[in-house]
BASEZA-436779 format. One record per residue (C-alpha): x, y, z; residue in three letters. Coordinates in Angstrom, 1 decimal, decimal comma, padded with zeros to 4 digits, always signed. Layout:
N
<zaza><east>X</east><north>Y</north><up>Z</up><type>ALA</type></zaza>
...
This chain:
254
<zaza><east>+006,7</east><north>-020,6</north><up>+004,1</up><type>MET</type></zaza>
<zaza><east>+006,3</east><north>-017,5</north><up>+006,3</up><type>GLY</type></zaza>
<zaza><east>+009,1</east><north>-015,8</north><up>+008,2</up><type>LEU</type></zaza>
<zaza><east>+009,4</east><north>-015,8</north><up>+011,9</up><type>LYS</type></zaza>
<zaza><east>+007,5</east><north>-012,9</north><up>+013,5</up><type>ILE</type></zaza>
<zaza><east>+010,4</east><north>-012,2</north><up>+015,9</up><type>ASP</type></zaza>
<zaza><east>+012,5</east><north>-011,1</north><up>+012,9</up><type>GLU</type></zaza>
<zaza><east>+010,1</east><north>-008,4</north><up>+011,8</up><type>PHE</type></zaza>
<zaza><east>+011,0</east><north>-004,8</north><up>+012,7</up><type>LEU</type></zaza>
<zaza><east>+008,8</east><north>-001,8</north><up>+013,1</up><type>VAL</type></zaza>
<zaza><east>+010,8</east><north>+000,2</north><up>+010,6</up><type>GLY</type></zaza>
<zaza><east>+009,7</east><north>-002,1</north><up>+007,8</up><type>ASN</type></zaza>
<zaza><east>+006,0</east><north>-001,7</north><up>+008,5</up><type>TYR</type></zaza>
<zaza><east>+005,5</east><north>+001,8</north><up>+010,0</up><type>MET</type></zaza>
<zaza><east>+003,7</east><north>+004,6</north><up>+008,3</up><type>SER</type></zaza>
<zaza><east>+006,4</east><north>+007,2</north><up>+007,6</up><type>GLU</type></zaza>
<zaza><east>+006,1</east><north>+011,0</north><up>+007,5</up><type>TYR</type></zaza>
<zaza><east>+003,1</east><north>+011,3</north><up>+009,9</up><type>PRO</type></zaza>
<zaza><east>+000,8</east><north>+014,3</north><up>+009,6</up><type>ILE</type></zaza>
<zaza><east>+000,7</east><north>+016,5</north><up>+012,7</up><type>SER</type></zaza>
<zaza><east>-001,6</east><north>+019,4</north><up>+013,7</up><type>VAL</type></zaza>
<zaza><east>-001,4</east><north>+022,1</north><up>+016,3</up><type>LYS</type></zaza>
<zaza><east>-003,8</east><north>+021,9</north><up>+019,3</up><type>PRO</type></zaza>
<zaza><east>-005,7</east><north>+025,1</north><up>+018,1</up><type>GLU</type></zaza>
<zaza><east>-006,6</east><north>+023,7</north><up>+014,7</up><type>VAL</type></zaza>
<zaza><east>-010,3</east><north>+023,4</north><up>+014,2</up><type>SER</type></zaza>
<zaza><east>-012,1</east><north>+020,1</north><up>+014,5</up><type>PHE</type></zaza>
<zaza><east>-013,4</east><north>+020,6</north><up>+010,9</up><type>LYS</type></zaza>
<zaza><east>-009,9</east><north>+020,9</north><up>+009,6</up><type>THR</type></zaza>
<zaza><east>-008,8</east><north>+017,8</north><up>+011,5</up><type>VAL</type></zaza>
<zaza><east>-011,6</east><north>+015,8</north><up>+010,0</up><type>VAL</type></zaza>
<zaza><east>-010,7</east><north>+017,0</north><up>+006,5</up><type>SER</type></zaza>
<zaza><east>-007,0</east><north>+015,9</north><up>+007,0</up><type>PHE</type></zaza>
<zaza><east>-008,0</east><north>+012,5</north><up>+008,2</up><type>MET</type></zaza>
<zaza><east>-010,5</east><north>+011,9</north><up>+005,4</up><type>ALA</type></zaza>
<zaza><east>-008,1</east><north>+013,2</north><up>+002,7</up><type>GLU</type></zaza>
<zaza><east>-005,2</east><north>+011,1</north><up>+003,8</up><type>ASN</type></zaza>
<zaza><east>-007,2</east><north>+008,1</north><up>+005,1</up><type>ARG</type></zaza>
<zaza><east>-005,5</east><north>+008,4</north><up>+008,5</up><type>PHE</type></zaza>
<zaza><east>-007,1</east><north>+007,1</north><up>+011,7</up><type>SER</type></zaza>
<zaza><east>-004,6</east><north>+009,0</north><up>+013,8</up><type>THR</type></zaza>
<zaza><east>-003,3</east><north>+012,5</north><up>+013,8</up><type>LEU</type></zaza>
<zaza><east>-000,4</east><north>+013,7</north><up>+016,0</up><type>ILE</type></zaza>
<zaza><east>-001,0</east><north>+016,8</north><up>+018,0</up><type>VAL</type></zaza>
<zaza><east>+002,3</east><north>+018,8</north><up>+018,1</up><type>MET</type></zaza>
<zaza><east>+003,5</east><north>+021,3</north><up>+020,5</up><type>GLU</type></zaza>
<zaza><east>+004,4</east><north>+024,4</north><up>+018,4</up><type>GLU</type></zaza>
<zaza><east>+007,4</east><north>+025,8</north><up>+020,3</up><type>GLU</type></zaza>
<zaza><east>+009,4</east><north>+022,5</north><up>+020,8</up><type>LYS</type></zaza>
<zaza><east>+008,0</east><north>+020,7</north><up>+017,8</up><type>LEU</type></zaza>
<zaza><east>+007,4</east><north>+017,7</north><up>+020,0</up><type>MET</type></zaza>
<zaza><east>+004,2</east><north>+015,5</north><up>+020,1</up><type>PRO</type></zaza>
<zaza><east>+001,9</east><north>+016,2</north><up>+023,0</up><type>ILE</type></zaza>
<zaza><east>-000,5</east><north>+013,5</north><up>+022,2</up><type>GLY</type></zaza>
<zaza><east>-002,7</east><north>+011,8</north><up>+019,5</up><type>ILE</type></zaza>
<zaza><east>-006,1</east><north>+012,5</north><up>+018,2</up><type>PHE</type></zaza>
<zaza><east>-008,0</east><north>+009,4</north><up>+016,8</up><type>THR</type></zaza>
<zaza><east>-011,3</east><north>+008,6</north><up>+015,2</up><type>GLU</type></zaza>
<zaza><east>-012,6</east><north>+007,8</north><up>+018,7</up><type>ARG</type></zaza>
<zaza><east>-012,2</east><north>+011,5</north><up>+019,5</up><type>GLY</type></zaza>
<zaza><east>-014,4</east><north>+012,3</north><up>+016,5</up><type>ILE</type></zaza>
<zaza><east>-017,2</east><north>+010,2</north><up>+017,8</up><type>ILE</type></zaza>
<zaza><east>-017,0</east><north>+011,8</north><up>+021,2</up><type>ARG</type></zaza>
<zaza><east>-017,0</east><north>+015,3</north><up>+019,7</up><type>HIS</type></zaza>
<zaza><east>-020,1</east><north>+014,6</north><up>+017,6</up><type>ILE</type></zaza>
<zaza><east>-022,1</east><north>+013,1</north><up>+020,4</up><type>VAL</type></zaza>
<zaza><east>-021,2</east><north>+016,0</north><up>+022,7</up><type>SER</type></zaza>
<zaza><east>-022,9</east><north>+018,3</north><up>+020,1</up><type>GLY</type></zaza>
<zaza><east>-020,0</east><north>+020,7</north><up>+020,0</up><type>GLU</type></zaza>
<zaza><east>-019,3</east><north>+023,0</north><up>+017,0</up><type>ASN</type></zaza>
<zaza><east>-017,2</east><north>+021,8</north><up>+014,1</up><type>MET</type></zaza>
<zaza><east>-015,3</east><north>+025,1</north><up>+014,1</up><type>ASP</type></zaza>
<zaza><east>-014,0</east><north>+024,6</north><up>+017,6</up><type>GLN</type></zaza>
<zaza><east>-010,4</east><north>+023,5</north><up>+018,2</up><type>SER</type></zaza>
<zaza><east>-009,6</east><north>+020,0</north><up>+019,4</up><type>ILE</type></zaza>
<zaza><east>-010,7</east><north>+019,5</north><up>+023,0</up><type>ARG</type></zaza>
<zaza><east>-007,8</east><north>+018,8</north><up>+025,4</up><type>GLN</type></zaza>
<zaza><east>-009,6</east><north>+015,8</north><up>+026,9</up><type>ASP</type></zaza>
<zaza><east>-009,8</east><north>+014,1</north><up>+023,5</up><type>LEU</type></zaza>
<zaza><east>-006,0</east><north>+014,1</north><up>+023,0</up><type>ILE</type></zaza>
<zaza><east>-004,6</east><north>+010,7</north><up>+024,0</up><type>GLN</type></zaza>
<zaza><east>-001,2</east><north>+009,8</north><up>+025,3</up><type>SER</type></zaza>
<zaza><east>+001,1</east><north>+007,6</north><up>+023,3</up><type>PHE</type></zaza>
<zaza><east>+003,9</east><north>+005,0</north><up>+023,7</up><type>ALA</type></zaza>
<zaza><east>+007,3</east><north>+005,3</north><up>+021,9</up><type>SER</type></zaza>
<zaza><east>+009,4</east><north>+002,7</north><up>+020,0</up><type>VAL</type></zaza>
<zaza><east>+012,3</east><north>+002,9</north><up>+017,6</up><type>THR</type></zaza>
<zaza><east>+012,5</east><north>+001,5</north><up>+014,0</up><type>PRO</type></zaza>
<zaza><east>+014,5</east><north>-001,5</north><up>+015,2</up><type>ASP</type></zaza>
<zaza><east>+011,9</east><north>-002,5</north><up>+017,8</up><type>THR</type></zaza>
<zaza><east>+010,4</east><north>-005,8</north><up>+016,8</up><type>THR</type></zaza>
<zaza><east>+006,7</east><north>-006,0</north><up>+015,7</up><type>ILE</type></zaza>
<zaza><east>+006,0</east><north>-008,4</north><up>+018,6</up><type>ILE</type></zaza>
<zaza><east>+007,6</east><north>-006,0</north><up>+021,2</up><type>GLU</type></zaza>
<zaza><east>+005,5</east><north>-003,1</north><up>+019,7</up><type>ALA</type></zaza>
<zaza><east>+002,3</east><north>-005,4</north><up>+019,9</up><type>ALA</type></zaza>
<zaza><east>+002,9</east><north>-006,1</north><up>+023,5</up><type>LYS</type></zaza>
<zaza><east>+003,4</east><north>-002,4</north><up>+024,3</up><type>LEU</type></zaza>
<zaza><east>+000,2</east><north>-001,5</north><up>+022,4</up><type>MET</type></zaza>
<zaza><east>-001,9</east><north>-003,9</north><up>+024,4</up><type>ILE</type></zaza>
<zaza><east>-000,2</east><north>-003,4</north><up>+027,8</up><type>SER</type></zaza>
<zaza><east>-000,4</east><north>+000,4</north><up>+027,6</up><type>LYS</type></zaza>
<zaza><east>-003,7</east><north>+000,5</north><up>+025,7</up><type>LYS</type></zaza>
<zaza><east>-002,2</east><north>+003,2</north><up>+023,5</up><type>SER</type></zaza>
<zaza><east>-001,2</east><north>+004,2</north><up>+020,0</up><type>ARG</type></zaza>
<zaza><east>+002,5</east><north>+004,1</north><up>+019,2</up><type>ILE</type></zaza>
<zaza><east>+004,8</east><north>+006,7</north><up>+017,7</up><type>LEU</type></zaza>
<zaza><east>+008,2</east><north>+005,8</north><up>+016,2</up><type>VAL</type></zaza>
<zaza><east>+011,3</east><north>+007,9</north><up>+017,0</up><type>PHE</type></zaza>
<zaza><east>+014,7</east><north>+007,6</north><up>+015,4</up><type>ALA</type></zaza>
<zaza><east>+016,2</east><north>+009,2</north><up>+018,5</up><type>ASP</type></zaza>
<zaza><east>+015,0</east><north>+011,1</north><up>+021,6</up><type>ALA</type></zaza>
<zaza><east>+013,3</east><north>+013,9</north><up>+019,6</up><type>ASP</type></zaza>
<zaza><east>+013,1</east><north>+012,8</north><up>+016,0</up><type>LYS</type></zaza>
<zaza><east>+009,7</east><north>+011,5</north><up>+015,1</up><type>LEU</type></zaza>
<zaza><east>+009,8</east><north>+009,3</north><up>+012,0</up><type>VAL</type></zaza>
<zaza><east>+006,5</east><north>+007,5</north><up>+011,9</up><type>GLY</type></zaza>
<zaza><east>+003,6</east><north>+005,7</north><up>+013,5</up><type>THR</type></zaza>
<zaza><east>+002,9</east><north>+002,0</north><up>+013,8</up><type>ILE</type></zaza>
<zaza><east>-000,8</east><north>+001,0</north><up>+014,1</up><type>THR</type></zaza>
<zaza><east>-002,7</east><north>-002,3</north><up>+014,5</up><type>ALA</type></zaza>
<zaza><east>-003,4</east><north>-002,1</north><up>+010,7</up><type>SER</type></zaza>
<zaza><east>+000,3</east><north>-001,7</north><up>+009,9</up><type>ASP</type></zaza>
<zaza><east>+001,0</east><north>-004,8</north><up>+012,0</up><type>MET</type></zaza>
<zaza><east>-001,6</east><north>-006,8</north><up>+010,0</up><type>LEU</type></zaza>
<zaza><east>+000,8</east><north>-006,8</north><up>+007,1</up><type>ARG</type></zaza>
<zaza><east>+003,5</east><north>-008,3</north><up>+009,2</up><type>ALA</type></zaza>
<zaza><east>+001,3</east><north>-010,9</north><up>+010,7</up><type>PHE</type></zaza>
<zaza><east>+000,0</east><north>-012,0</north><up>+007,3</up><type>GLY</type></zaza>
<zaza><east>+003,6</east><north>-012,8</north><up>+006,2</up><type>GLU</type></zaza>
<zaza><east>+004,6</east><north>-014,9</north><up>+009,2</up><type>THR</type></zaza>
<zaza><east>+004,4</east><north>-018,6</north><up>+009,8</up><type>ASP</type></zaza>
<zaza><east>+003,2</east><north>-018,1</north><up>+013,4</up><type>ARG</type></zaza>
<zaza><east>-000,6</east><north>-018,7</north><up>+013,5</up><type>ALA</type></zaza>
<zaza><east>-002,3</east><north>-018,3</north><up>+016,8</up><type>PRO</type></zaza>
<zaza><east>-005,9</east><north>-019,1</north><up>+017,3</up><type>SER</type></zaza>
<zaza><east>-008,5</east><north>-016,3</north><up>+017,4</up><type>LEU</type></zaza>
<zaza><east>-010,7</east><north>-018,1</north><up>+019,9</up><type>GLU</type></zaza>
<zaza><east>-009,9</east><north>-016,0</north><up>+022,9</up><type>THR</type></zaza>
<zaza><east>-010,0</east><north>-012,6</north><up>+021,2</up><type>VAL</type></zaza>
<zaza><east>-013,2</east><north>-012,9</north><up>+019,0</up><type>ILE</type></zaza>
<zaza><east>-015,8</east><north>-010,3</north><up>+019,9</up><type>SER</type></zaza>
<zaza><east>-019,0</east><north>-012,4</north><up>+020,1</up><type>SER</type></zaza>
<zaza><east>-021,1</east><north>-009,5</north><up>+021,3</up><type>LYS</type></zaza>
<zaza><east>-021,9</east><north>-007,8</north><up>+018,0</up><type>VAL</type></zaza>
<zaza><east>-024,0</east><north>-004,6</north><up>+017,9</up><type>TYR</type></zaza>
<zaza><east>-026,1</east><north>-003,8</north><up>+014,9</up><type>HIS</type></zaza>
<zaza><east>-028,8</east><north>-001,5</north><up>+013,7</up><type>CYS</type></zaza>
<zaza><east>-031,4</east><north>-001,4</north><up>+010,8</up><type>PRO</type></zaza>
<zaza><east>-030,4</east><north>+000,1</north><up>+007,4</up><type>PHE</type></zaza>
<zaza><east>-032,7</east><north>+003,1</north><up>+008,0</up><type>ASP</type></zaza>
<zaza><east>-031,2</east><north>+004,2</north><up>+011,3</up><type>THR</type></zaza>
<zaza><east>-029,9</east><north>+007,7</north><up>+011,3</up><type>SER</type></zaza>
<zaza><east>-026,2</east><north>+008,3</north><up>+011,2</up><type>ILE</type></zaza>
<zaza><east>-026,4</east><north>+010,3</north><up>+014,4</up><type>LEU</type></zaza>
<zaza><east>-028,2</east><north>+007,4</north><up>+016,3</up><type>ASP</type></zaza>
<zaza><east>-025,6</east><north>+005,0</north><up>+015,0</up><type>ALA</type></zaza>
<zaza><east>-022,8</east><north>+007,2</north><up>+016,2</up><type>VAL</type></zaza>
<zaza><east>-024,4</east><north>+007,5</north><up>+019,6</up><type>LYS</type></zaza>
<zaza><east>-024,4</east><north>+003,7</north><up>+019,9</up><type>LEU</type></zaza>
<zaza><east>-020,7</east><north>+003,6</north><up>+018,9</up><type>LEU</type></zaza>
<zaza><east>-020,1</east><north>+006,0</north><up>+021,8</up><type>ASP</type></zaza>
<zaza><east>-022,3</east><north>+004,3</north><up>+024,3</up><type>GLU</type></zaza>
<zaza><east>-020,8</east><north>+000,9</north><up>+023,7</up><type>LYS</type></zaza>
<zaza><east>-017,3</east><north>+002,2</north><up>+023,2</up><type>ASN</type></zaza>
<zaza><east>-016,9</east><north>+000,4</north><up>+019,8</up><type>ILE</type></zaza>
<zaza><east>-015,4</east><north>+001,4</north><up>+016,5</up><type>GLY</type></zaza>
<zaza><east>-018,0</east><north>-000,1</north><up>+014,2</up><type>SER</type></zaza>
<zaza><east>-021,6</east><north>-001,2</north><up>+014,0</up><type>ILE</type></zaza>
<zaza><east>-023,2</east><north>-003,8</north><up>+011,7</up><type>LEU</type></zaza>
<zaza><east>-026,0</east><north>-002,7</north><up>+009,5</up><type>VAL</type></zaza>
<zaza><east>-028,8</east><north>-005,1</north><up>+008,5</up><type>SER</type></zaza>
<zaza><east>-030,5</east><north>-004,9</north><up>+005,2</up><type>HIS</type></zaza>
<zaza><east>-032,9</east><north>-007,7</north><up>+004,2</up><type>ASP</type></zaza>
<zaza><east>-030,9</east><north>-010,8</north><up>+004,7</up><type>SER</type></zaza>
<zaza><east>-027,4</east><north>-009,2</north><up>+004,3</up><type>SER</type></zaza>
<zaza><east>-025,0</east><north>-007,4</north><up>+006,6</up><type>TRP</type></zaza>
<zaza><east>-022,9</east><north>-004,3</north><up>+006,0</up><type>GLY</type></zaza>
<zaza><east>-020,8</east><north>-002,3</north><up>+008,4</up><type>ILE</type></zaza>
<zaza><east>-020,5</east><north>+001,4</north><up>+009,4</up><type>PHE</type></zaza>
<zaza><east>-017,1</east><north>+002,3</north><up>+010,9</up><type>THR</type></zaza>
<zaza><east>-015,3</east><north>+005,2</north><up>+012,4</up><type>GLN</type></zaza>
<zaza><east>-013,7</east><north>+005,8</north><up>+009,1</up><type>ARG</type></zaza>
<zaza><east>-017,1</east><north>+006,0</north><up>+007,4</up><type>ASP</type></zaza>
<zaza><east>-018,0</east><north>+008,7</north><up>+009,9</up><type>LEU</type></zaza>
<zaza><east>-014,9</east><north>+010,7</north><up>+009,0</up><type>VAL</type></zaza>
<zaza><east>-015,9</east><north>+010,6</north><up>+005,3</up><type>LYS</type></zaza>
<zaza><east>-019,5</east><north>+011,5</north><up>+006,1</up><type>VAL</type></zaza>
<zaza><east>-018,3</east><north>+014,6</north><up>+008,1</up><type>LEU</type></zaza>
<zaza><east>-015,8</east><north>+015,6</north><up>+005,5</up><type>ALA</type></zaza>
<zaza><east>-018,6</east><north>+015,6</north><up>+002,9</up><type>ASN</type></zaza>
<zaza><east>-020,9</east><north>+017,5</north><up>+005,2</up><type>GLU</type></zaza>
<zaza><east>-023,6</east><north>+014,8</north><up>+005,0</up><type>VAL</type></zaza>
<zaza><east>-026,6</east><north>+015,5</north><up>+007,2</up><type>ASP</type></zaza>
<zaza><east>-026,3</east><north>+013,3</north><up>+010,3</up><type>LEU</type></zaza>
<zaza><east>-030,0</east><north>+012,5</north><up>+010,1</up><type>GLN</type></zaza>
<zaza><east>-029,4</east><north>+010,7</north><up>+006,8</up><type>SER</type></zaza>
<zaza><east>-029,8</east><north>+006,9</north><up>+006,7</up><type>THR</type></zaza>
<zaza><east>-026,7</east><north>+005,1</north><up>+008,0</up><type>VAL</type></zaza>
<zaza><east>-027,1</east><north>+002,2</north><up>+005,6</up><type>GLY</type></zaza>
<zaza><east>-026,4</east><north>+004,5</north><up>+002,6</up><type>LYS</type></zaza>
<zaza><east>-023,0</east><north>+005,2</north><up>+003,9</up><type>TYR</type></zaza>
<zaza><east>-022,1</east><north>+001,7</north><up>+005,1</up><type>SER</type></zaza>
<zaza><east>-020,0</east><north>-000,9</north><up>+003,3</up><type>SER</type></zaza>
<zaza><east>-021,9</east><north>-003,8</north><up>+001,8</up><type>PHE</type></zaza>
<zaza><east>-021,4</east><north>-006,7</north><up>+002,0</up><type>PRO</type></zaza>
<zaza><east>-019,5</east><north>-007,3</north><up>+005,2</up><type>LEU</type></zaza>
<zaza><east>-016,3</east><north>-009,2</north><up>+004,5</up><type>VAL</type></zaza>
<zaza><east>-016,4</east><north>-012,5</north><up>+006,4</up><type>THR</type></zaza>
<zaza><east>-014,4</east><north>-015,7</north><up>+007,0</up><type>ALA</type></zaza>
<zaza><east>-015,1</east><north>-019,0</north><up>+008,8</up><type>LYS</type></zaza>
<zaza><east>-014,8</east><north>-018,8</north><up>+012,6</up><type>LYS</type></zaza>
<zaza><east>-011,9</east><north>-021,2</north><up>+012,9</up><type>ASN</type></zaza>
<zaza><east>-009,6</east><north>-019,1</north><up>+010,7</up><type>ILE</type></zaza>
<zaza><east>-006,2</east><north>-018,6</north><up>+012,2</up><type>LEU</type></zaza>
<zaza><east>-004,7</east><north>-015,2</north><up>+013,1</up><type>ALA</type></zaza>
<zaza><east>-002,2</east><north>-015,0</north><up>+010,2</up><type>ASN</type></zaza>
<zaza><east>-004,9</east><north>-016,0</north><up>+007,6</up><type>GLU</type></zaza>
<zaza><east>-007,3</east><north>-013,3</north><up>+009,0</up><type>ALA</type></zaza>
<zaza><east>-004,5</east><north>-010,7</north><up>+009,0</up><type>ALA</type></zaza>
<zaza><east>-003,7</east><north>-011,5</north><up>+005,3</up><type>LYS</type></zaza>
<zaza><east>-007,4</east><north>-011,1</north><up>+004,3</up><type>ILE</type></zaza>
<zaza><east>-007,7</east><north>-007,8</north><up>+006,2</up><type>MET</type></zaza>
<zaza><east>-004,5</east><north>-006,3</north><up>+004,9</up><type>ALA</type></zaza>
<zaza><east>-005,3</east><north>-007,2</north><up>+001,3</up><type>SER</type></zaza>
<zaza><east>-008,7</east><north>-005,6</north><up>+001,5</up><type>LYS</type></zaza>
<zaza><east>-007,5</east><north>-002,7</north><up>+003,6</up><type>ASN</type></zaza>
<zaza><east>-010,1</east><north>-003,4</north><up>+006,4</up><type>ILE</type></zaza>
<zaza><east>-009,9</east><north>-003,4</north><up>+010,1</up><type>LYS</type></zaza>
<zaza><east>-012,8</east><north>-005,7</north><up>+010,9</up><type>ARG</type></zaza>
<zaza><east>-013,6</east><north>-009,2</north><up>+009,7</up><type>LEU</type></zaza>
<zaza><east>-016,9</east><north>-010,9</north><up>+010,3</up><type>GLY</type></zaza>
<zaza><east>-016,8</east><north>-014,6</north><up>+011,4</up><type>LEU</type></zaza>
<zaza><east>-019,3</east><north>-017,1</north><up>+010,4</up><type>THR</type></zaza>
<zaza><east>-020,4</east><north>-020,6</north><up>+011,4</up><type>GLU</type></zaza>
<zaza><east>-023,0</east><north>-022,6</north><up>+009,3</up><type>ASN</type></zaza>
<zaza><east>-023,6</east><north>-019,4</north><up>+007,2</up><type>ASN</type></zaza>
<zaza><east>-024,5</east><north>-017,4</north><up>+010,3</up><type>SER</type></zaza>
<zaza><east>-022,6</east><north>-014,5</north><up>+011,6</up><type>LEU</type></zaza>
<zaza><east>-021,3</east><north>-015,4</north><up>+015,1</up><type>ILE</type></zaza>
<zaza><east>-018,7</east><north>-012,7</north><up>+015,8</up><type>GLY</type></zaza>
<zaza><east>-016,2</east><north>-010,2</north><up>+014,6</up><type>ILE</type></zaza>
<zaza><east>-012,5</east><north>-009,8</north><up>+014,9</up><type>VAL</type></zaza>
<zaza><east>-010,6</east><north>-006,5</north><up>+014,7</up><type>THR</type></zaza>
<zaza><east>-007,1</east><north>-005,5</north><up>+013,8</up><type>ALA</type></zaza>
<zaza><east>-006,5</east><north>-004,8</north><up>+017,5</up><type>ARG</type></zaza>
<zaza><east>-007,9</east><north>-008,3</north><up>+018,4</up><type>ASP</type></zaza>
<zaza><east>-005,3</east><north>-009,8</north><up>+016,1</up><type>ILE</type></zaza>
<zaza><east>-002,5</east><north>-007,8</north><up>+017,7</up><type>VAL</type></zaza>
<zaza><east>-003,8</east><north>-009,1</north><up>+021,0</up><type>ASP</type></zaza>
<zaza><east>-003,7</east><north>-012,7</north><up>+019,7</up><type>ALA</type></zaza>
<zaza><east>+000,0</east><north>-012,3</north><up>+018,8</up><type>TYR</type></zaza>
<zaza><east>+001,1</east><north>-010,6</north><up>+022,0</up><type>HIS</type></zaza>
<zaza><east>-000,1</east><north>-013,5</north><up>+024,2</up><type>MET</type></zaza>
């Protein structure tokens, strides 16, 4: 029997000792940090006061690549996002509500100026997978699924991610589906892969799926165990949608 989600605290699920960078650090260095540590978020720190001024995410990488700017340039100011703050004793549900209402990433502070961690949608999946609360995913499923052929170039796939403001794209190959995500792009850039290369070669096959009527806690458990942020949903052996870690947070905050 699962525990009550209202009893789960941010301090038990947050990622501790977050990596931070200075605003003048090169984009190439940032990508290397994110690839090496498998982080989707880096904290941009003000040097003098040692306080966060914002967050740089994988979404910023997409926008940088599409803009055609140099990898040796520093992080553009307009790609640094704002954040919301919580403490370690904030409940996971309260943090989920804040994440959705503010549409932002969340940093964890022990007191006014002591940064101790981050809490992401992926971190929350671990909590949701352990609870007995099981909301439906019906209202949060993304039924509009974008896809491209296996031999599409990485750059064209990234342009679609930017145009549709999405974090992943499904890749079709014969009768199977794979997925190319923002994290895959980080790995591609860190390894200096030519962006005209075939996207299918750098995608994950096969796409992990579950039946469309799966409940939120069950989906969270699958995603946490496989360390994925997106789960394909099927009906009668056909792919009918996709649910993301953020969607599951949304299901719990309602």
